[in-house]
N, CA, C and O atoms as CSV, one atom per row, in Angstrom:
chain,resi,resn,atom,element,x,y,z
A,1,MET,N,N,149.390,207.120,126.639
A,1,MET,CA,C,147.902,207.715,126.442
A,1,MET,C,C,147.506,207.266,128.010
A,1,MET,O,O,148.053,206.187,128.242
A,2,SER,N,N,146.651,207.794,129.284
A,2,SER,CA,C,146.361,207.599,130.259
A,2,SER,C,C,145.226,208.080,130.443
A,2,SER,O,O,144.910,209.243,130.695
A,3,VAL,N,N,144.195,206.583,130.232
A,3,VAL,CA,C,142.670,206.319,130.121
A,3,VAL,C,C,141.928,206.429,131.441
A,3,VAL,O,O,142.039,205.344,132.011
A,4,ASP,N,N,141.173,207.338,132.213
A,4,ASP,CA,C,140.375,206.958,133.862
A,4,ASP,C,C,139.572,206.066,133.698
A,4,ASP,O,O,138.497,206.171,133.107
A,5,THR,N,N,140.132,204.856,134.337
A,5,THR,CA,C,138.750,203.818,134.301
A,5,THR,C,C,137.931,203.437,135.555
A,5,THR,O,O,137.020,202.609,135.577
A,6,SER,N,N,138.430,204.229,136.687
A,6,SER,CA,C,137.444,204.439,137.646
A,6,SER,C,C,136.180,204.114,137.701
A,6,SER,O,O,135.755,203.372,138.587
A,7,LYS,N,N,135.268,204.728,136.578
A,7,LYS,CA,C,134.214,205.203,136.628
A,7,LYS,C,C,133.617,204.021,135.428
A,7,LYS,O,O,132.576,204.087,134.773
A,8,GLY,N,N,134.785,202.845,135.418
A,8,GLY,CA,C,134.330,201.564,134.070
A,8,GLY,C,C,133.313,201.178,135.105
A,8,GLY,O,O,132.862,201.678,136.135
A,9,HIS,N,N,133.063,199.596,134.095
A,9,HIS,CA,C,132.280,199.040,134.361
A,9,HIS,C,C,133.240,197.553,134.952
A,9,HIS,O,O,134.132,196.968,134.336
A,10,PRO,N,N,132.794,197.298,136.058
A,10,PRO,CA,C,133.814,196.239,137.163
A,10,PRO,C,C,133.711,195.059,136.289
A,10,PRO,O,O,134.414,194.157,136.745
A,11,GLU,N,N,133.149,194.747,135.289
A,11,GLU,CA,C,133.360,193.187,134.457
A,11,GLU,C,C,134.136,193.736,133.409
A,11,GLU,O,O,134.371,192.775,132.676
A,12,MET,N,N,134.744,194.897,132.857
A,12,MET,CA,C,135.971,195.302,132.057
A,12,MET,C,C,137.497,195.017,132.677
A,12,MET,O,O,138.099,195.317,133.708
A,13,ASP,N,N,137.892,193.960,130.955
A,13,ASP,CA,C,139.481,194.116,131.736
A,13,ASP,C,C,140.154,195.116,131.088
A,13,ASP,O,O,140.639,194.672,130.047
A,14,TYR,N,N,140.437,196.494,131.289
A,14,TYR,CA,C,141.188,197.241,130.612
A,14,TYR,C,C,142.900,196.818,130.517
A,14,TYR,O,O,143.538,197.545,129.756
A,15,ALA,N,N,143.188,196.414,130.775
A,15,ALA,CA,C,144.601,196.136,130.771
A,15,ALA,C,C,144.875,195.257,129.528
A,15,ALA,O,O,145.930,195.376,128.905
A,16,GLU,N,N,143.607,194.090,129.060
A,16,GLU,CA,C,143.244,193.490,128.376
A,16,GLU,C,C,143.072,193.852,126.778
A,16,GLU,O,O,143.626,193.578,125.713
A,17,HIS,N,N,141.855,194.712,127.311
A,17,HIS,CA,C,141.631,195.780,126.044
A,17,HIS,C,C,142.363,196.620,125.159
A,17,HIS,O,O,142.162,196.886,123.974
A,18,GLU,N,N,143.520,197.100,126.193
A,18,GLU,CA,C,144.866,198.270,126.197
A,18,GLU,C,C,145.724,196.721,125.128
A,18,GLU,O,O,145.670,196.650,123.900
A,19,LYS,N,N,146.193,196.028,125.741
A,19,LYS,CA,C,146.734,194.980,124.881
A,19,LYS,C,C,146.555,194.658,123.614
A,19,LYS,O,O,147.474,194.651,122.795
A,20,THR,N,N,145.327,194.359,123.347
A,20,THR,CA,C,144.513,193.790,121.957
A,20,THR,C,C,144.505,195.717,121.534
A,20,THR,O,O,145.536,195.942,120.899
A,21,TYR,N,N,144.008,196.494,121.643
A,21,TYR,CA,C,144.515,197.438,120.851
A,21,TYR,C,C,145.796,197.922,120.137
A,21,TYR,O,O,146.149,198.416,119.066
A,22,ALA,N,N,146.307,197.499,121.346
A,22,ALA,CA,C,148.736,198.020,120.626
A,22,ALA,C,C,148.565,197.067,119.993
A,22,ALA,O,O,148.729,197.362,118.810
A,23,GLY,N,N,148.199,195.564,120.172
A,23,GLY,CA,C,148.658,194.519,118.984
A,23,GLY,C,C,147.790,195.457,117.761
A,23,GLY,O,O,148.204,196.032,116.754
A,24,PHE,N,N,147.173,195.397,118.024
A,24,PHE,CA,C,145.812,195.431,116.327
A,24,PHE,C,C,146.489,197.203,115.659
A,24,PHE,O,O,146.158,197.741,114.602
A,25,ILE,N,N,147.371,197.678,116.595
A,25,ILE,CA,C,147.757,198.839,115.367
A,25,ILE,C,C,149.047,198.443,114.977
A,25,ILE,O,O,149.391,198.924,113.898
A,26,LYS,N,N,150.035,197.560,115.641
A,26,LYS,CA,C,151.209,197.168,115.292
A,26,LYS,C,C,150.784,196.320,114.671
A,26,LYS,O,O,151.554,196.470,113.722
A,27,VAL,N,N,150.179,195.508,114.381
A,27,VAL,CA,C,149.477,194.905,113.271
A,27,VAL,C,C,149.150,195.563,111.589
A,27,VAL,O,O,149.306,195.202,110.422
A,28,SER,N,N,148.733,196.465,112.173
A,28,SER,CA,C,148.170,197.762,111.051
A,28,SER,C,C,149.449,198.497,110.564
A,28,SER,O,O,149.493,198.769,109.364
A,29,LYS,N,N,150.384,198.812,111.269
A,29,LYS,CA,C,151.625,199.674,110.624
A,29,LYS,C,C,152.354,198.527,109.716
A,29,LYS,O,O,152.621,198.681,108.525
A,30,TYR,N,N,152.654,197.261,110.537
A,30,TYR,CA,C,153.555,196.346,109.763
A,30,TYR,C,C,152.644,196.207,108.216
A,30,TYR,O,O,153.259,196.571,107.214
A,31,SER,N,N,151.533,195.806,108.074
A,31,SER,CA,C,150.842,195.240,107.064
A,31,SER,C,C,150.596,196.575,106.135
A,31,SER,O,O,150.901,196.280,104.980
A,32,THR,N,N,150.204,197.775,106.220
A,32,THR,CA,C,151.060,199.136,105.684
A,32,THR,C,C,152.019,199.182,105.112
A,32,THR,O,O,152.045,199.499,103.923
A,33,VAL,N,N,152.924,198.922,105.703
A,33,VAL,CA,C,154.185,198.813,105.141
A,33,VAL,C,C,154.689,197.772,104.440
A,33,VAL,O,O,155.656,197.892,103.687
A,34,LEU,N,N,153.983,196.538,104.671
A,34,LEU,CA,C,154.286,195.437,103.840
A,34,LEU,C,C,153.764,195.589,102.003
A,34,LEU,O,O,154.373,195.234,100.994
A,35,ILE,N,N,152.287,196.320,102.173
A,35,ILE,CA,C,152.087,196.607,101.594
A,35,ILE,C,C,152.320,197.619,100.687
A,35,ILE,O,O,151.969,197.656,99.508
A,36,LEU,N,N,153.102,198.655,101.489
A,36,LEU,CA,C,154.011,200.006,100.193
A,36,LEU,C,C,155.293,199.048,99.537
A,36,LEU,O,O,155.496,199.073,98.323
A,37,VAL,N,N,156.193,198.148,100.521
A,37,VAL,CA,C,156.831,197.635,99.733
A,37,VAL,C,C,156.653,196.615,98.967
A,37,VAL,O,O,157.739,196.181,98.582
A,38,ILE,N,N,155.747,196.024,98.563
A,38,ILE,CA,C,154.854,195.278,97.278
A,38,ILE,C,C,154.836,196.052,96.294
A,38,ILE,O,O,155.366,195.922,95.190
A,39,LEU,N,N,153.968,197.189,96.876
A,39,LEU,CA,C,153.695,197.946,95.723
A,39,LEU,C,C,155.090,198.759,94.959
A,39,LEU,O,O,154.994,198.843,93.734
A,40,ALA,N,N,156.207,199.281,95.510
A,40,ALA,CA,C,156.919,199.614,95.293
A,40,ALA,C,C,157.942,198.307,94.440
A,40,ALA,O,O,158.601,198.778,93.513
A,41,LEU,N,N,158.085,197.083,94.620
A,41,LEU,CA,C,158.499,196.258,93.911
A,41,LEU,C,C,157.970,196.227,92.562
A,41,LEU,O,O,158.683,196.387,91.571
A,42,MET,N,N,156.419,195.973,92.513
A,42,MET,CA,C,155.968,196.023,91.495
A,42,MET,C,C,155.776,196.911,90.654
A,42,MET,O,O,155.147,196.451,89.701
A,43,ALA,N,N,156.051,198.126,90.528
A,43,ALA,CA,C,155.996,199.366,90.191
A,43,ALA,C,C,157.691,199.279,89.762
A,43,ALA,O,O,158.049,200.027,88.852
A,44,ALA,N,N,158.366,198.690,90.183
A,44,ALA,CA,C,159.732,198.768,89.573
A,44,ALA,C,C,160.045,197.468,88.813
A,44,ALA,O,O,161.063,197.495,88.122
A,45,PHE,N,N,159.202,196.145,88.842
A,45,PHE,CA,C,159.991,195.082,87.937
A,45,PHE,C,C,159.194,194.576,87.121
A,45,PHE,O,O,159.531,193.680,86.347
A,46,LEU,N,N,157.381,195.348,87.203
A,46,LEU,CA,C,156.420,194.853,85.934
A,46,LEU,C,C,156.105,195.787,85.469
A,46,LEU,O,O,155.094,195.661,84.779
A,47,VAL,N,N,156.700,197.182,85.534
A,47,VAL,CA,C,156.559,198.079,84.477
A,47,VAL,C,C,157.919,198.528,83.381
A,47,VAL,O,O,157.734,199.327,82.463
């Protein structure tokens, strides 16, 4: 994804912002998968 940062605030660190966002998305994906696995295991062994 490409973002035009030419008109942004000069003190804004866009590279760091994009790195933080990418990390957030990564953690969200892994958390969702982990929760689904836990739910599937609970359904299999607790029912």
